[in-house]
C-alpha positions as CSV (number, residue, x, y, z in Angstrom):
1,M,65.4,14.8,-12.8
2,E,66.0,17.7,-10.4
3,I,65.1,18.2,-6.8
4,L,63.9,21.8,-6.4
5,P,64.3,23.6,-3.0
6,G,60.6,24.6,-3.2
7,G,59.5,21.0,-2.6
8,I,59.1,19.8,-6.2
9,V,60.7,16.8,-8.0
10,D,61.0,18.1,-11.6
11,L,60.9,15.3,-14.3
12,I,61.7,16.0,-17.9
13,M,61.3,13.2,-20.5
14,G,61.5,13.1,-24.3
15,T,58.2,11.0,-24.6
16,Q,54.7,12.5,-24.5
17,S,51.6,11.0,-23.2
18,S,48.7,10.4,-25.6
19,G,46.5,8.8,-23.0
20,Q,48.9,6.4,-21.3
21,G,49.0,8.3,-18.0
22,H,52.7,9.1,-17.9
23,E,52.2,11.8,-15.3
24,T,50.7,9.2,-13.0
25,S,52.9,6.1,-13.5
26,Y,56.2,8.1,-13.7
27,A,55.3,9.9,-10.5
28,Q,54.4,6.5,-8.9
29,V,57.9,5.0,-9.3
30,V,59.8,8.2,-8.6
31,S,57.9,9.0,-5.4
32,H,58.5,5.4,-4.3
33,W,62.2,5.4,-4.9
34,L,62.8,8.9,-3.4
35,E,60.3,8.1,-0.6
36,L,58.5,11.4,-1.2
37,P,54.8,12.2,-1.6
38,F,53.3,11.4,-5.0
39,D,51.9,15.0,-5.4
40,C,55.3,16.7,-5.2
41,V,56.5,15.0,-8.5
42,R,55.9,17.1,-11.6
43,L,56.4,15.9,-15.2
44,R,57.2,18.2,-18.0
45,T,57.2,17.2,-21.7
46,G,56.7,18.5,-25.2
47,D,58.7,21.7,-25.2
48,T,62.1,22.0,-26.9
49,D,62.9,24.9,-24.6
50,F,63.7,22.3,-21.9
51,V,63.6,18.9,-23.6
52,A,67.0,18.3,-25.1
53,S,66.1,15.1,-27.0
54,G,63.6,12.3,-27.4
55,S,62.1,10.1,-30.1
56,G,58.5,10.2,-28.9
57,S,56.1,7.6,-27.5
58,H,56.0,4.5,-29.7
59,S,57.0,0.9,-29.7
60,S,55.9,0.4,-26.0
61,R,58.9,2.5,-25.0
62,S,57.6,4.9,-22.4
63,M,57.6,3.1,-19.0
64,R,60.0,0.4,-20.2
65,L,62.7,2.9,-20.9
66,A,61.7,5.9,-18.8
67,G,61.3,3.7,-15.7
68,H,64.8,2.4,-16.2
69,L,66.2,5.9,-16.6
70,Y,64.4,7.3,-13.6
71,R,65.8,4.6,-11.5
72,Q,69.3,5.6,-12.6
73,T,68.6,9.3,-11.8
74,C,67.1,8.5,-8.5
75,E,70.1,6.5,-7.4
76,E,72.5,9.2,-8.7
77,I,70.6,12.0,-6.8
78,I,70.4,9.9,-3.6
79,D,74.1,9.2,-3.8
80,R,75.1,12.8,-4.2
81,A,72.6,14.0,-1.6
82,A,74.1,11.6,0.9
83,K,77.6,13.1,0.3
84,I,76.2,16.6,0.9
85,A,74.3,15.5,4.0
86,A,77.4,13.8,5.3
87,F,79.4,17.0,4.9
88,V,76.8,19.2,6.5
89,L,76.0,16.9,9.4
90,E,79.7,16.0,9.8
91,A,79.1,12.3,9.6
92,A,80.2,9.4,7.5
93,S,78.0,8.5,4.6
94,E,77.7,5.0,5.8
95,D,76.2,6.3,9.1
96,L,73.3,8.0,7.4
97,L,69.9,6.3,7.0
98,F,67.7,7.4,4.1
99,E,64.0,7.2,4.9
100,S,61.0,9.2,3.8
101,G,63.1,11.6,1.8
102,R,65.3,12.4,4.7
103,F,68.9,11.6,5.7
104,T,69.3,10.9,9.4
105,I,72.4,10.0,11.4
106,E,71.5,6.6,12.6
107,G,70.6,6.6,16.3
108,T,70.1,10.4,16.5
109,D,67.5,13.0,15.6
110,R,69.9,15.0,13.4
111,S,68.7,14.9,9.8
112,L,68.3,16.8,6.6
113,H,65.5,16.5,3.9
114,L,66.2,16.1,0.2
115,F,64.6,19.5,-0.4
116,D,66.8,21.1,2.2
117,L,69.9,19.6,0.6
118,A,68.8,20.9,-2.8
119,E,68.8,24.4,-1.3
120,I,72.1,23.9,0.4
121,A,73.7,22.6,-2.8
122,L,73.0,26.0,-4.5
123,G,75.0,27.9,-1.8
124,D,78.7,28.4,-1.5
125,K,79.3,26.6,1.8
126,L,80.0,23.2,0.2
127,P,83.2,21.9,-1.4
128,E,83.3,22.8,-5.2
129,E,82.5,19.2,-6.2
130,L,79.3,19.1,-4.2
131,R,77.9,22.4,-5.3
132,G,75.2,23.0,-8.0
133,R,71.7,21.9,-8.8
134,L,70.7,18.6,-7.3
135,R,69.9,16.9,-10.6
136,A,70.8,13.9,-12.7
137,V,70.6,13.2,-16.4
138,A,70.4,9.7,-18.0
139,E,69.9,8.5,-21.6
140,I,69.5,5.1,-23.4
141,S,71.2,5.1,-26.8
142,A,71.3,1.3,-27.4
143,P,68.4,-1.1,-28.0
144,L,66.8,-2.5,-24.8
145,P,64.3,-5.0,-26.2
146,T,61.7,-6.9,-24.2
147,Y,59.3,-9.5,-25.4
148,P,55.7,-9.1,-24.2
149,N,53.5,-12.0,-25.1
150,G,50.0,-13.5,-24.5
151,C,47.1,-15.4,-25.7
152,H,43.7,-14.0,-26.8
153,V,40.6,-16.0,-27.7
154,A,37.5,-14.6,-29.5
155,E,34.1,-16.3,-29.8
156,V,31.8,-14.9,-32.5
157,E,28.3,-15.5,-33.8
158,I,27.4,-14.7,-37.5
159,D,23.9,-14.1,-38.9
160,P,24.0,-16.0,-42.2
161,D,21.2,-13.8,-43.6
162,T,23.0,-10.5,-43.1
163,G,26.7,-11.4,-42.6
164,I,26.7,-9.4,-39.3
165,V,29.3,-10.5,-36.8
166,E,28.7,-10.4,-33.0
167,I,31.6,-10.9,-30.7
168,V,29.9,-12.8,-27.8
169,R,33.0,-13.5,-25.7
170,Y,36.6,-12.3,-25.7
171,T,39.3,-13.5,-23.3
172,G,42.9,-12.4,-23.1
173,I,45.9,-13.2,-20.9
174,D,49.0,-11.0,-21.3
175,D,52.5,-10.9,-20.0
176,V,53.6,-7.2,-19.9
177,G,56.3,-7.8,-17.3
178,R,56.0,-6.0,-14.0
179,I,52.8,-4.0,-13.8
180,I,53.2,-0.5,-12.3
181,N,49.6,0.7,-12.5
182,P,47.0,-2.1,-13.1
183,L,44.2,0.3,-14.1
184,I,46.4,2.0,-16.8
185,V,47.5,-1.4,-18.1
186,D,43.9,-2.7,-18.3
187,G,42.8,0.6,-20.0
188,Q,45.5,0.2,-22.6
189,T,44.6,-3.5,-23.2
190,H,40.9,-2.7,-23.5
191,G,41.6,0.2,-26.0
192,G,44.0,-1.9,-28.0
193,I,41.6,-4.8,-28.3
194,V,38.9,-2.4,-29.5
195,Q,41.3,-0.9,-32.1
196,G,42.1,-4.4,-33.3
197,V,38.5,-5.3,-33.6
198,G,38.0,-2.2,-35.7
199,Q,40.7,-3.3,-38.0
200,A,39.3,-6.8,-38.2
201,L,35.6,-5.9,-38.8
202,M,35.0,-2.4,-40.1
203,E,37.8,0.1,-40.6
204,H,38.5,0.5,-44.3
205,C,40.0,3.3,-46.4
206,L,38.2,3.2,-49.7
207,Y,39.5,5.0,-52.8
208,D,37.7,5.8,-56.1
209,A,39.1,3.5,-58.7
210,E,39.3,6.2,-61.4
211,S,40.3,9.3,-59.5
212,A,42.1,7.8,-56.6
213,Q,40.1,10.2,-54.4
214,I,39.6,8.8,-50.9
215,V,35.9,8.0,-50.5
216,A,36.0,7.3,-46.7
217,G,37.1,10.8,-46.0
218,S,35.6,11.4,-42.5
219,F,34.2,9.5,-39.6
220,M,30.8,9.8,-41.2
221,D,31.8,7.2,-43.7
222,Y,34.8,5.5,-42.1
223,C,33.4,3.0,-39.6
224,M,35.0,3.1,-36.1
225,P,34.3,0.6,-33.3
226,R,32.1,1.8,-30.4
227,A,31.3,0.4,-27.0
228,D,28.3,-1.6,-28.1
229,D,30.4,-3.4,-30.8
230,V,32.3,-5.4,-28.2
231,P,31.4,-7.4,-25.1
232,S,32.9,-7.0,-21.6
233,F,36.4,-8.5,-21.9
234,N,37.7,-11.3,-19.6
235,L,41.4,-10.2,-19.0
236,A,44.2,-11.5,-16.8
237,N,47.9,-10.9,-16.5
238,N,50.8,-13.4,-16.4
239,E,53.4,-11.2,-14.7
240,V,56.9,-12.3,-15.7
241,P,59.5,-9.4,-15.1
242,A,61.8,-8.6,-18.0
243,P,65.5,-9.3,-17.0
244,N,67.1,-6.4,-18.9
245,N,65.6,-3.3,-17.3
246,M,65.5,-2.1,-13.7
247,L,61.7,-2.2,-13.4
248,G,61.2,-5.6,-15.2
249,V,58.7,-3.8,-17.5
250,K,57.7,-5.1,-20.9
251,G,55.6,-3.4,-23.6
252,G,52.0,-3.0,-22.5
253,G,50.4,-0.7,-25.1
254,E,50.2,-2.9,-28.2
255,G,49.1,-6.4,-27.0
256,G,45.5,-5.8,-27.8
257,T,46.0,-4.4,-31.2
258,T,48.3,-7.3,-32.1
259,A,46.1,-10.1,-30.8
260,A,42.6,-9.0,-31.6
261,P,42.7,-9.0,-35.5
262,P,43.9,-12.6,-35.8
263,A,41.7,-13.8,-32.9
264,V,38.5,-12.3,-34.5
265,I,39.3,-13.2,-38.1
266,N,40.2,-16.8,-37.2
267,A,37.0,-17.1,-35.3
268,I,35.1,-15.9,-38.4
269,V,36.9,-18.3,-40.7
270,H,36.2,-21.1,-38.3
271,A,32.5,-20.2,-38.2
272,L,32.4,-20.1,-42.0
273,A,34.3,-23.3,-42.6
274,E,31.2,-25.2,-43.6
275,F,30.9,-22.8,-46.5
276,G,34.4,-23.6,-47.7
277,V,35.9,-20.4,-46.3
278,R,39.6,-20.7,-45.5
279,H,40.7,-17.1,-45.6
280,M,39.1,-13.7,-45.0
281,D,40.7,-10.4,-45.8
282,M,40.3,-7.6,-43.3
283,P,38.0,-5.9,-42.7
284,A,35.5,-8.7,-42.6
285,T,32.4,-6.5,-43.3
286,P,28.9,-7.9,-43.3
287,E,28.8,-7.6,-47.1
288,K,32.0,-9.6,-47.5
289,I,30.9,-12.3,-45.2
290,W,27.4,-12.5,-46.8
291,R,29.1,-12.9,-50.2
292,A,31.4,-15.6,-48.8
293,I,28.4,-17.5,-47.5
294,R,26.5,-17.2,-50.8
295,D,29.5,-18.3,-52.8
296,G,29.9,-21.2,-50.5
297,Q,26.3,-22.2,-50.8
298,S,26.5,-22.0,-54.6
299,S,29.6,-24.1,-54.7
300,H,28.0,-26.7,-52.4
301,T,24.8,-27.0,-54.3
302,G,26.3,-26.4,-57.8
303,Q,23.4,-24.0,-58.5
304,E,23.0,-20.3,-58.9
305,A,22.3,-18.9,-55.4
């Protein structure tokens, strides 16, 4: 993180957004801690010319770890900027009030803004230990686990003549720790549920038994879930902050994909219990369900169905 004299807070992070809205949520927390306008925060990622290290966006790591690191860099920058402001204003650091990105001698109108201090720090009028770019670097090299959790419930209806499954109701309650941006969290949960539904009901890589050539080679013959395959979800959050990071954030990107497959498959197995079904491999395609119903009817009647 660096405060640039031109009025920009420059953020560099070793994760990259693939739709999670990093450029929004990172800017939210940084602008809050530095008490600066949201639109002056700039996020840069994905270029080894300026990104020294990073292991990518996975394992619900982005806000959980980045938020923790940005809190550290904000505190470090504010602490150093306070020392610069104290020197320039000829005041004690404890007499300075930091508010709206500005250090003010309490009880006076004498003040300096963070962006002013960034420019002063590049000059030669400060003691050697205070000179240089107003920036801070932080890294997490040890595991920092959190434990998101929740409960998802699916209600399905099955047409016994075709084996087609309709999800008529889906409810989920998740604990992802402190929520920074509710819209982004809901979007990730919705998308995760739909991905989980796809795995449960339709997504299947088929290979030719003799040649090992993949048969489902494109989205023309690999079935993907679409909006009309799912109902409107009933979602809620049980917000319990994690104790081991500065934001209290837990993973929020994988809850839907984790919960949806067992919720949907268990609902299907429950619906087919009368046919003796106790297990159903994913994906539970209409053909597979239809055969399970027919086999159950045959076993029940003892006759060829």
